[in-house]
C-alpha positions in Angstrom: 25.0 -77.6 8.1 26.5 -78.2 4.7 30.2 -77.9 3.8 30.8 -77.3 0.1 34.0 -77.9 -1.8 36.0 -79.5 1.1 37.0 -83.0 1.9 36.7 -84.3 5.5 40.5 -84.1 5.6 40.3 -80.4 4.7 37.6 -79.8 7.4 39.7 -81.5 10.0 42.8 -79.5 9.0 40.9 -76.3 9.2 39.4 -77.1 12.6 42.8 -78.2 14.0 44.5 -75.1 12.7 42.0 -72.8 14.4 42.1 -74.6 17.8 45.9 -74.8 17.9 46.3 -71.2 16.9 48.1 -71.8 13.7 45.6 -69.5 12.0 43.7 -66.9 14.0 41.3 -65.9 11.3 39.3 -68.2 8.9 40.1 -65.8 6.1 43.7 -66.9 6.3 42.7 -70.3 5.1 43.1 -70.8 1.4 39.8 -72.6 0.9 36.7 -70.6 2.1 33.8 -72.4 3.7 30.3 -71.9 2.4 27.8 -72.6 5.1 24.0 -72.8 4.6 21.7 -72.9 7.6 18.9 -70.3 7.5 18.4 -68.3 10.7 14.9 -67.8 12.1 15.0 -64.2 10.7 15.9 -65.4 7.2 13.2 -68.1 7.4 10.7 -65.4 8.4 11.6 -63.2 5.4 11.4 -66.2 3.1 8.0 -67.2 4.5 6.5 -63.7 4.2 7.6 -63.4 0.6 6.4 -66.9 -0.3 3.0 -66.1 1.2 2.8 -62.8 -0.8 3.7 -64.7 -4.0 1.2 -67.4 -3.5 -1.7 -65.3 -2.3 -1.2 -62.0 -4.1 0.9 -62.5 -7.2 -0.2 -65.8 -8.7 -3.9 -65.0 -8.5 -3.7 -61.8 -10.6 -0.6 -62.2 -12.9 -2.5 -63.7 -15.8 -4.8 -60.7 -15.9 -1.9 -58.2 -15.9 -0.2 -60.3 -18.6 -3.3 -60.0 -20.9 -4.1 -56.3 -20.3 -0.5 -55.0 -20.1 -1.5 -52.8 -17.2 1.1 -51.5 -14.8 0.9 -53.5 -11.6 0.9 -50.6 -9.2 -1.4 -52.2 -6.6 1.1 -55.1 -6.2 4.0 -52.8 -6.1 2.4 -50.7 -3.3 1.6 -53.9 -1.4 5.1 -55.1 -1.7 6.4 -51.7 -0.6 4.2 -51.9 2.5 5.6 -55.3 3.4 9.2 -53.9 3.0 9.9 -56.2 0.0 10.9 -53.3 -2.3 13.5 -51.9 0.0 15.0 -54.9 1.8 18.5 -54.1 0.6 18.5 -50.4 1.6 20.5 -49.7 4.8 18.6 -49.3 8.0 19.9 -45.7 8.5 18.0 -44.8 5.3 14.8 -46.5 6.4 15.3 -49.9 4.8 15.7 -53.4 6.2 19.4 -53.6 5.5 19.4 -57.2 4.3 22.6 -58.7 3.0 23.1 -60.1 -0.5 22.2 -63.6 0.7 18.9 -62.6 2.4 17.9 -60.3 -0.5 18.4 -63.2 -2.9 16.1 -65.4 -0.8 13.4 -62.8 -1.2 14.0 -62.5 -4.9 13.6 -66.3 -5.5 10.3 -66.4 -3.7 8.9 -63.4 -5.6 10.0 -64.9 -8.9 8.3 -68.1 -8.1 5.1 -66.1 -8.2 6.0 -64.4 -11.4 9.4 -63.3 -12.7 7.9 -60.3 -14.5 6.3 -59.1 -11.3 9.5 -59.8 -9.4 11.4 -57.7 -11.9 8.9 -54.8 -11.6 9.0 -54.9 -7.8 12.8 -55.1 -7.5 13.7 -52.9 -10.4 14.5 -50.2 -8.0 17.5 -52.2 -6.7 19.3 -51.7 -10.1 19.2 -47.9 -9.6 19.7 -47.9 -5.8 22.7 -50.3 -5.7 25.2 -47.7 -7.1 24.0 -45.2 -4.4 24.3 -47.8 -1.7 27.8 -48.8 -2.8 29.3 -45.4 -3.8 26.9 -42.6 -2.6 27.9 -40.2 0.1 25.8 -39.8 3.2 23.8 -36.9 1.7 23.1 -38.8 -1.5 22.0 -41.9 0.4 19.6 -40.1 2.7 18.2 -38.0 -0.1 17.6 -40.6 -2.7 17.3 -43.9 -0.8 15.3 -42.3 2.0 12.7 -41.1 -0.5 12.1 -44.7 -1.8 11.3 -45.9 1.8 8.9 -43.0 2.4 6.8 -43.7 -0.7 6.4 -46.5 -3.3 8.3 -44.6 -6.0 10.1 -46.2 -9.0 13.7 -45.6 -10.1 15.6 -46.6 -13.2 19.1 -47.6 -14.1 19.9 -46.0 -17.5 22.8 -47.6 -19.3 21.4 -49.2 -22.5 21.2 -47.1 -25.7 20.1 -47.9 -29.2 23.7 -48.8 -30.1 25.1 -49.8 -26.7 24.1 -52.6 -24.4 26.7 -55.1 -23.0 29.3 -53.0 -24.8 29.2 -50.1 -22.3 32.2 -48.5 -24.0 30.0 -47.7 -27.0 27.8 -45.3 -25.0 27.2 -42.1 -26.9 25.3 -40.0 -24.4 27.6 -37.3 -23.2 27.8 -34.8 -20.3 29.7 -31.5 -20.7 30.8 -29.8 -17.5 29.8 -26.1 -17.4 30.7 -24.4 -14.2 29.0 -26.1 -11.2 26.8 -28.3 -13.3 26.8 -30.9 -16.2 24.7 -30.7 -19.4 23.7 -34.1 -20.6 22.6 -35.0 -24.2 21.9 -38.4 -25.7 19.4 -41.2 -25.8 18.5 -44.1 -23.6 16.3 -47.2 -24.0 13.9 -49.2 -21.8 13.3 -46.4 -19.2 10.1 -44.9 -17.8 10.5 -44.3 -14.1 10.5 -41.4 -11.6 14.2 -41.1 -10.8 17.2 -42.1 -12.9 20.8 -43.2 -12.6 22.5 -42.4 -15.9 25.9 -43.6 -17.0 27.3 -41.2 -19.7 30.5 -40.4 -21.4 32.3 -37.4 -19.7 35.8 -37.5 -21.0 36.2 -35.9 -24.5 39.5 -37.8 -25.1 38.8 -40.8 -27.3 41.9 -42.6 -25.9 40.8 -42.5 -22.3 40.2 -46.0 -20.9 36.5 -46.9 -20.4 37.1 -47.3 -16.7 37.8 -43.6 -16.4 35.8 -42.2 -19.4 32.3 -42.6 -17.9 30.5 -41.0 -15.0 27.2 -41.9 -13.2 24.6 -39.2 -12.4 21.4 -39.1 -10.4 18.7 -37.3 -12.3 15.1 -36.5 -11.5 12.7 -37.8 -14.1 10.9 -34.5 -14.4 14.1 -32.6 -15.1 13.7 -30.2 -18.1 15.0 -31.9 -21.2 14.0 -35.4 -20.5 11.5 -36.7 -23.1 10.0 -40.1 -22.4 8.8 -42.0 -25.5 6.5 -44.9 -25.9 6.8 -47.7 -23.4 9.8 -49.9 -24.0 11.2 -47.6 -26.7 13.4 -44.5 -26.4 14.0 -41.7 -24.0 15.6 -38.6 -25.2 18.0 -36.6 -23.0 18.4 -33.0 -24.4 20.4 -30.4 -22.5 19.5 -31.8 -19.1 21.3 -29.9 -16.4 22.6 -31.8 -13.4 24.3 -30.3 -10.4 27.9 -31.5 -9.6 26.6 -32.9 -6.3 24.6 -35.5 -8.3 27.8 -37.1 -9.7 28.0 -40.7 -8.5 30.7 -43.3 -9.1 29.2 -46.8 -9.1 32.0 -49.4 -9.4 31.1 -52.7 -7.9 27.4 -52.6 -8.6 27.5 -55.4 -11.1 27.9 -58.4 -8.9 24.8 -57.5 -6.7 22.7 -57.2 -9.9 23.9 -60.5 -11.3 23.1 -62.3 -8.1 19.6 -60.9 -8.1 19.0 -62.0 -11.6 20.3 -65.5 -10.7 18.0 -65.7 -7.7 15.0 -64.6 -9.9 15.9 -67.3 -12.5 15.9 -69.9 -9.8 12.5 -68.8 -8.5 11.1 -69.1 -12.0 12.6 -72.5 -12.5 11.2 -73.6 -9.2 7.7 -72.5 -10.2 8.0 -74.3 -13.5 9.0 -77.5 -11.7 6.2 -77.3 -9.2 3.6 -76.7 -12.0 5.0 -79.6 -14.1 4.9 -81.9 -11.1 1.3 -81.1 -10.2 0.2 -81.5 -13.8 2.1 -84.8 -14.1 0.2 -86.1 -11.1 -3.2 -85.0 -12.6 -2.8 -85.8 -16.3 -3.5 -89.4 -17.2 -2.5 -91.4 -20.3 -2.8 -95.1 -21.0 -4.8 -95.6 -17.8 -2.3 -93.9 -15.3 -0.9 -90.6 -14.3 1.9 -89.5 -16.6 4.3 -89.1 -13.7 4.2 -92.9 -13.5 5.9 -93.1 -16.9 9.6 -93.3 -16.5 10.3 -90.7 -19.2 8.3 -88.1 -17.4 9.5 -88.9 -13.9 13.1 -88.8 -15.0 12.6 -85.5 -16.7 11.1 -84.1 -13.5 14.1 -85.5 -11.5 16.5 -83.7 -13.9 14.6 -80.5 -13.5 14.9 -80.8 -9.7 18.6 -81.4 -9.9 19.1 -78.3 -12.0 17.0 -76.1 -9.7 18.9 -77.2 -6.6 22.4 -76.6 -8.2 21.3 -73.2 -9.5 20.1 -72.2 -6.1 23.5 -73.3 -4.6 25.2 -71.1 -7.2 23.5 -67.9 -6.3 23.7 -68.6 -2.5 27.4 -69.2 -2.8 27.8 -65.8 -4.6 25.6 -64.1 -2.0 27.6 -65.6 0.8 30.9 -64.6 -0.7 29.8 -61.0 -1.1 28.5 -60.7 2.4 31.7 -62.2 3.7 33.7 -59.5 2.0 35.3 -61.7 -0.5 35.7 -60.9 -4.2 32.7 -62.4 -5.7 32.6 -61.2 -9.3 33.3 -64.7 -10.8 30.8 -66.4 -8.5 28.1 -63.9 -9.4 28.8 -64.4 -13.1 28.7 -68.2 -12.7 25.4 -67.9 -10.8 23.8 -65.7 -13.4 25.0 -67.7 -16.4 24.1 -71.1 -14.9 20.7 -70.0 -13.4 19.7 -68.3 -16.6 20.4 -71.4 -18.6 18.6 -73.5 -16.1 15.5 -71.3 -16.0 15.2 -71.7 -19.8 15.8 -75.5 -19.7 13.4 -76.1 -16.9 10.7 -73.9 -18.3 11.0 -75.6 -21.7 10.8 -79.1 -20.0 7.7 -78.0 -18.1 6.0 -77.1 -21.4 7.1 -80.5 -22.8 5.4 -82.2 -19.9 2.2 -80.1 -20.4 2.2 -81.1 -24.1 -0.2 -79.1 -26.2 -1.6 -77.4 -23.0 1.9 -75.9 -22.5 1.0 -73.4 -25.2 -2.4 -72.6 -23.8 -2.5 -69.3 -21.9 -5.0 -70.9 -19.5 -2.0 -72.7 -18.0 1.0 -70.9 -16.4 3.9 -72.6 -18.1 3.7 -70.8 -21.4 4.3 -67.5 -19.7 7.1 -69.0 -17.6 8.9 -70.0 -20.8 8.4 -66.5 -22.2 9.8 -64.9 -19.1 12.8 -67.3 -18.8 14.5 -66.0 -21.9 15.2 -62.6 -20.4 17.3 -64.2 -17.7 20.0 -64.9 -20.4 19.9 -61.4 -21.7 19.3 -58.5 -19.3 21.9 -57.2 -16.9 24.7 -58.9 -18.8 24.1 -61.6 -21.4 25.0 -65.2 -20.9 27.9 -64.7 -23.2 29.2 -61.7 -21.3 29.1 -63.7 -18.0 31.2 -66.4 -19.7 33.7 -63.8 -20.8 34.0 -62.6 -17.1 34.4 -66.1 -15.8 37.1 -67.0 -18.4 38.9 -63.7 -17.6 38.9 -64.6 -13.9 40.2 -68.1 -14.6 43.0 -66.9 -16.9 43.9 -64.2 -14.4 44.3 -66.7 -11.5 46.7 -68.9 -13.6 48.7 -66.0 -14.8 49.0 -64.4 -11.3 
């Protein structure tokens, strides 16, 4: 059992207050406790995912990277194991895992390959708004379908001129009777079912918090034109029934935690690969791990991985406990993204020239790491969120 952020004096005060009845609920205590001791069920999920990553992902990821093929066999296998729908509520056919458990799964998948992990768990980006804000009909209709077959979904926010600046979204929806007609353009989408965020209020002075609406849209809806992979998708006169309107406030922190956990998984893999190589590679008559410069570098990498893991686990725990966790999620994503890049770069350094050889895994790890600082809210955006939270606390 680990206690984070509290002195022994604070721990004693908290325990005494509970036993004497001074506080009847731990949430009344100003400082929250963050506890880590995995249950048998959590360990089982972790072990199953780790086995899948080691036996199924690592052995084939290099081939997929070379050919650019869509990794449908891996996605189907992950779906059969329940790894694609771990966060979906049990009433809709999922496992109903909390944020903390879902992040444990994400870390292990990413240790096999962050790209594969993103492909397997991409559905969560689109499903999270439905889980948080969907009514019972929407949840059973859309979440239920993803548990019945290994279908893919998409979260459509980014446009040619709008990424982190969501307020710059140009795609619009006009209400006509009992339906909306959507027109615009989105980027990076090519799935079977979409969640679109579009501009619905014609008044340019309306605050961004009220000017946008989320919709659930079938990918085969008339008017959707999918372009080349990773390029544009046109949305022209797509008609959506009013019942498909979905408000999705609160989805961001879940997504950030997932990215942070994936970044930690990538960093862990880079550390493992670098350590093995340092034990095998010899210079000047001994393994390079025996050189202090290399061993100290590995130690620094290990420190970074452990602290990044604590960051996402804290964020996950706060969310599951019902506490406001926006700041913790942003801290986790910003820190873990930076750590993934640093650890992957250090791993390449330890491999030397072989670090750029595609026959070794670390060159792909370094390529994959960079996205952790960009997608689902850049590292700079996360720092803006953190700073805003800090300033808000002082002003309050």
